LUMGU-685295 format. One record per atom (N, C-alpha, C): x, y, z. Coordinates in steps of 0.1 Angstrom, whole numbers, plus 5000, padded with zeros to 4 digits. Example, Ala and Ser with C-alpha at 12.3 -4.5 7.8 and 13.67 -1.06 7.14 Angstrom:
513249435078;512349555078;513249675078;512849785071;513749895071;512950005079;
% end
This chain:
500949885000;499950005001;501050125000;500550224993;501350344991;500650454999;501250555005;500650645012;500850795010;499950875012;500451025009;500151115021;500951225022;500651295033;499751415032;498951415042;497951545043;498751655044;498451765036;499351885037;499451965050;498151975057;497952055069;498451985081;498051855083;498351775096;499351675096;499851635083;500951545082;500551405084;499251385083;498851235084;499151175072;499751055075;500050955063;498950875059;498050885050;496950835046;497050725034;496550635034;496450525021;495850595010;496650564998;496150634988;494750574982;494550444986;493150374985;492450404998;491350464997;490350475009;489150395007;488450365015;487250265013;485950355018;485150365006;483850435008;482750325010;481850365019;480850255024;479550285019;479350345008;478050375002;477450244996;478450164991;478050024984;478549904990;478149885003;478649755011;477849635005;478549525006;477949395004;476549385010;475549345004;474149345008;473749195008;472549155017;471849045016;470549075020;469549035011;468149065015;467649215015;468549295009;468349435008;468749525020;469649455027;470449515040;471749475037;472649555047;474149535048;474249365052;474949305044;475449175048;476649185058;476449195070;477249235082;478549135082;478349015081;479548925081;480448945067;479848945058;480648985045;481249115044;480549205047;481049345048;482149365057;481949305069;482849315079;484249245076;484149125070;485149065063;486049155054;485249215043;485749315034;486549415041;485849475050;486449595058;487849565064;487749465074;488949435080;490049375072;489749285061;490749255053;491449365046;490849455043;491449575035;492249655045;491849665057;492649745068;493949665070;493749525071;494849435073;495849465061;495449505049;496449515039;496949665038;496649745046;497149865048;496349985046;494849975043;494150075040;493750145056;493850265056;493750345069;492750455069;491950475057;490950585056;489650505051;488550535060;487250485058;486350595058;485450605049;484550725046;483150675048;482350735054;480850705055;480050835055;478750825057;477950935058;476650885066;475950985071;474650965077;473550885069;473350915056;472350835050;472650715044;473850685042;474350565036;473550435040;473150365032;472350235034;471250255043;470550375039;469150395045;469550425060;470550485064;470950525078;471750425086;471950305079;472350195087;474050165086;474650255079;476050235076;476850275088;476450395093;477250425106;477350325117;476150295121;476150195131;476750055129;476750025116;477449895110;478949935113;479450045109;480850055110;481250075125;480350125134;480750125147;480949975153;480149875148;480449735152;481649675144;481649695130;482749635124;484149685128;484149805135;485549845136;486049815150;485149735157;485649685171;486749595170;487249575182;488449465182;489749525178;489849675180;491349735176;491349805162;490049765153;490249825140;490049975140;489350025148;489050175149;490250255151;491250205159;492550265162;493450265150;493150185140;494050175129;493450265117;492450325117;491950395106;491750535109;491750625099;491250755099;489850745094;488850795104;487450765103;486750905098;486150885087;485551005080;484050985081;483051085084;481651095082;481351235078;479851245077;479651375072;478251435079;478451555080;477151625085;476151635073;474751595075;473951585064;473251735064;473951815057;473551965057;472151985053;471551925045;470151935041;469151905051;469551835062;468551815072;468651905086;469851995083;469852085094;468952205094;468052205104;467152315104;467252415114;468052375126;468152485137;469752455142;470052555150;471652555153;471852435162;470852395170;471152275179;471052135171;470752135159;470752025151;472351985148;473152075148;474352065144;475251975156;474851995167;475451905178;474551785179;473351805175;472551675176;473051565168;473251615155;473751515144;475251465150;476151545153;477351495157;477451405169;476651435179;476551345190;476051215186;475051235178;474351085172;475351015165;476251075157;477051005148;478350935156;478751015169;479650955176;479250835183;477850845187;477350715194;477050605183;476550645170;476350525161;477650475156;478750555156;480050495152;480950445164;480250455175;481050385187;482450455189;482450575189;483950635189;483750775196;484850815201;484850935207;485151085199;485751045188;485951135179;485951095164;485551205155;485751185140;486851245135;487751165129;488951205125;488851315113;487851285105;487751365093;486351385091;485651505094;484451535095;483951635083;483151595074;482851665062;481351745063;481151845057;479951905054;479451845041;478351755041;478051675030;477351755019;477851725006;477251784995;476851944997;478152005001;477952155004;477952224991;476952344991;476752434979;476952554986;477152674978;477152804982;476052844990;474852794987;473552834993;473552775007;473952625007;473852575020;474952625030;476052655025;477052715034;476552855039;475952935032;475253065037;474153045047;473352935045;472452895055;473052845067;474052745067;474752715079;475252825086;476052915079;476653025085;475653095094;474353105090;473453185096;473053105109;473352985110;473252895122;474452875130;475452955127;476752955135;477552815132;477652795121;478352665118;479852685121;480452805119;481852805123;482152805138;481252865146;481252845161;481152705166;480352635159;480052495162;481252405160;481852425148;483052335143;484152385152;484352505158;485452555165;485252475179;483952465185;483652405196;484152255197;483452195186;483652055185;485252015183;485952105176;487252045175;487952075189;487652185196;488352205209;488052115219;486752055216;486351945227;486751805221;487551785210;488151685206;487251575199;485851635197;484951555190;485251545175;485851645168;486051635154;487551685155;488551615146;489851645145;490051725132;489651695120;489651775109;488451795102;488351915094;487051965090;487251985074;486451925067;486251935051;484951955047;484751925034;483451925029;483451845015;482451785012;482151715000;481351804992;481551794978;480951914968;480751844955;479551884950;479351844935;479252014927;479652114933;479752254926;480652274915;480052354905;480952364895;481652524898;482652554888;483252684890;482452784887;482552904894;483452954904;483052914918;481952844919;481352834933;482152744941;483052644935;483852554942;484952654948;485452744942;486652824945;486052904959;484752954957;484253024967;484152934981;483852804978;483852714990;485152684997;486152664987;487552634993;487952755001;487552884997;488053005004;487353035016;486052975018;485053015028;485552995043;486452875045;486752835056;488152765057;489052765069;490252695069;490052555070;489552505059;489352335058;490752285059;490752155065;492052055061;491951985049;490751955042;490451885032;489151895027;489051835013;487751845005;487551704999;486351684994;486151564987;485251604974;485751564962;485151594949;485051464941;484051484933;484051374920;484851404909;485751314906;486751344896;487051194890;487251204877;487751084868;488051134855;488751034847;489151084834;488051124824;486751114828;485651154820;485051294824;485451334838;484751444845;485851544847;486851544838;488051644839;487451794839;486451814832;485951964831;484451974837;484051864844;482751874850;483051914864;481851954871;481851994886;483152064890;484052034902;485152094905;486152124894;486252004886;487351994873;488551974877;489351964869;490851924871;491352064876;490952194872;491352314877;491052334892;489952284896;489352294909;490252194918;490552104913;491651984919;492852064924;493452134915;494652194917;494452314926;493252384924;493252504932;493152474947;492352354951;492152314963;493552264969;494552194961;495752144966;496652274968;496652374959;497452484961;497052574974;495752534980;495352614991;495752535002;496452415001;496952325010;495852235018;494852205010;493752115012;494151965007;494151865016;494051715012;492951715003;492951624992;491751614982;491451464982;490251434985;489851294987;488851284973;489151194965;488351164952;487251074953;485851104951;484951004952;484550974937;483850864937;483350814924;484250814911;485450744914;486750734906;486250654894;485350554895;484950474884;483450504879;483050624884;481550654880;480650544884;480650514896;479750414900;479950274895;481250254891;481450124883;481350124868;480950224864;480750254847;481950234841;483150274848;484450274841;485250174845;484550054851;485249914854;485349824843;484449854833;484349764821;484349874808;484549834797;484649924786;483849854774;483249934767;482449904753;483649844744;483349774735;484349714726;485349834720;484649934715;485450054708;486550104720;486150114730;487050174741;487950044744;487749944746;488449824749;489649814739;489249834726;490249824716;491449924717;491150044723;492250134727;493150094738;492450034748;493149984758;494049874754;493649794746;494349684740;495649724732;495849854729;496949904722;498049934732;497949944744;498849954755;500049864755;501249924756;502449834758;502349744771;501649794780;501449724793;500049724795;499549584795;498049554795;497649584809;496449644808;495749684822;494349664820;493449644830;492049644829;491549774829;490349804825;489749944824;489750014839;489349944850;489449994863;490750034866;491949964862;493350014865;493650144861;493250154846;493650274839;492950394846;491650384850;491050494857;491650544870;491950424878;492550464889;494150504890;494750454880;496150504878;496250654873;495050684864;495150814861;494850894872;494050884881;493850954893;494950964901;495650864905;496850854913;497950924907;498050934893;499051014886;499151154889;498051194896;498051344898;498551354912;499651424914;500151444929;499251534939;498251604933;497351664941;496351574947;496151464941;495151364947;495751304960;495051314971;495551244984;495051094984;493751084984;492950954985;491950934975;491850814971;490950784961;489850684968;488650704968;487650624975;487050534966;487150414969;486550304962;485650214970;484650154964;483750054972;484149944976;483449864985;484049754989;483049634990;482349604980;481349514978;481649374973;482849354966;483049244959;484549204963;484949084967;486149044970;487249084960;486949044946;487949044935;488149194934;487249294934;487349414933;488449484942;488249454955;489149494966;490449444962;490649304959;491949274957;492749334945;491949364935;492549424924;492949574927;492049634934;492349784937;493449784946;493549694956;494649684965;496049664957;495949604948;497249554940;497749684931;496749764926;497149894919;497749984930;496949974942;497350094951;498850074957;499149964955;500849924959;501849964949;501350024937;502350064927;502050184920;500950264924;500750374915;501050514921;502350534917;503050664921;502650794913;502750914920;502351024911;503351034899;502951094890;503551124877;504251014872;503650894873;504350754869;503850714854;502750784849;502150744836;503050794827;503350724815;504150794803;503250884796;504050964787;503251044777;502250964769;502850854765;502150764755;500850714763;500850684774;499850624783;498650724786;499250844788;498250964790;497550974777;498150994767;497550994753;496550894750;496750794755;495850654753;494650684761;494750734773;493650764782;492850874775;493350974770;492651074765;491851034752;492550934745;491650874733;490450814737;490750724749;489650644755;488550734759;488850854764;487850954770;486951004758;487751014748;487151084734;486250964729;486450844730;485750744723;484450724731;484650734744;483350734752;482350834749;482950964746;482051064743;481551044728;482350994718;481750974707;480850874706;480750774716;479750674717;478650724725;478550864729;477350904736;477150834750;478250784754;478250724768;478850784778;478150804789;478650874800;479051024798;478251084790;478851214787;478751324796;477751314807;477551404818;477651314831;478151384841;478151324856;476851294859;477051174865;475551114869;475351094884;474251104891;474051094904;474550944909;475250964919;475750824924;475050774935;473950834940;473050774948;473550784964;474050904966;474750904981;473650934991;472350984985;471350984995;471251125000;472051214995;472051355004;470751425003;469951394994;468551484995;467451374996;467651235001;466651145001;466251125016;465551205021;464951215035;464151095040;464651005043;463850885047;463750865062;463050765068;462750755082;464050765090;465150685086;466250675094;467150785092;466850885082;467651005080;467051125085;466151125096;465551245098;466451305109;466251415114;466851485124;466951405137;468051405145;467951335159;466851395167;466251285173;465251325182;463851365176;463751375162;462551405156;461551285153;
% end
């Protein structure tokens, strides 16, 4: 496993992080035995960054992780979760959600706490509810260690959010087809230049880039070094020195094994000019086929208010 240093706090984080939006399921619910085996196996192989959120798996993901990280595993990872900004209606909701999340996750602290799916409008609304004071109190109390935000905003609103608060990190959607969408490659560099660690979500577009249509596969087949489509997508991300962590799902054993293998050798600036040109050609071919032309919703549940996603105590 390779590691990269967080710019502001010096944490050494695994370049492969685990996102828990798509855990193994059985009968429509988290398959706890299998998902726990996946999680602990990845940690045993060096993964030390685990990402979750209040609404994942219909509100059951945080409690699951609280159980799965028992037996010493919690101390081996940087745990990240997110404030569901769209559910915050009053100032006391801020403490209510955080305290509930600490209990659900069976932990005394959140190592990396994000404002989930933050926008310029939601930041302005949260500012009226004294979000900055809340974050300062929570950090002083040791309930939160690092503060960041996840975001689907486009330019220039992304810049506005980066500059709105002294964040330690941010999380954005980025892959070789989304270079000019949402925060974009320019936004990635802007955040990194401001000293933020950058966590990348949806590197395979919800799995869509893990396989390739024949016309794209023909391009991959031209490479001097054969690689599977998912490896090309991941290596392209890790080739960027500005990327700190790439978040991948943990729902299939073979996917985890393949991602771990790539994460053991994907250094920044390691792709050749010929390989980068090949990836650009593959991206153009996807667009020529009218496939995956625009970023698609990955189903994180940030606006799906269901029973388990209500405000604490409501």
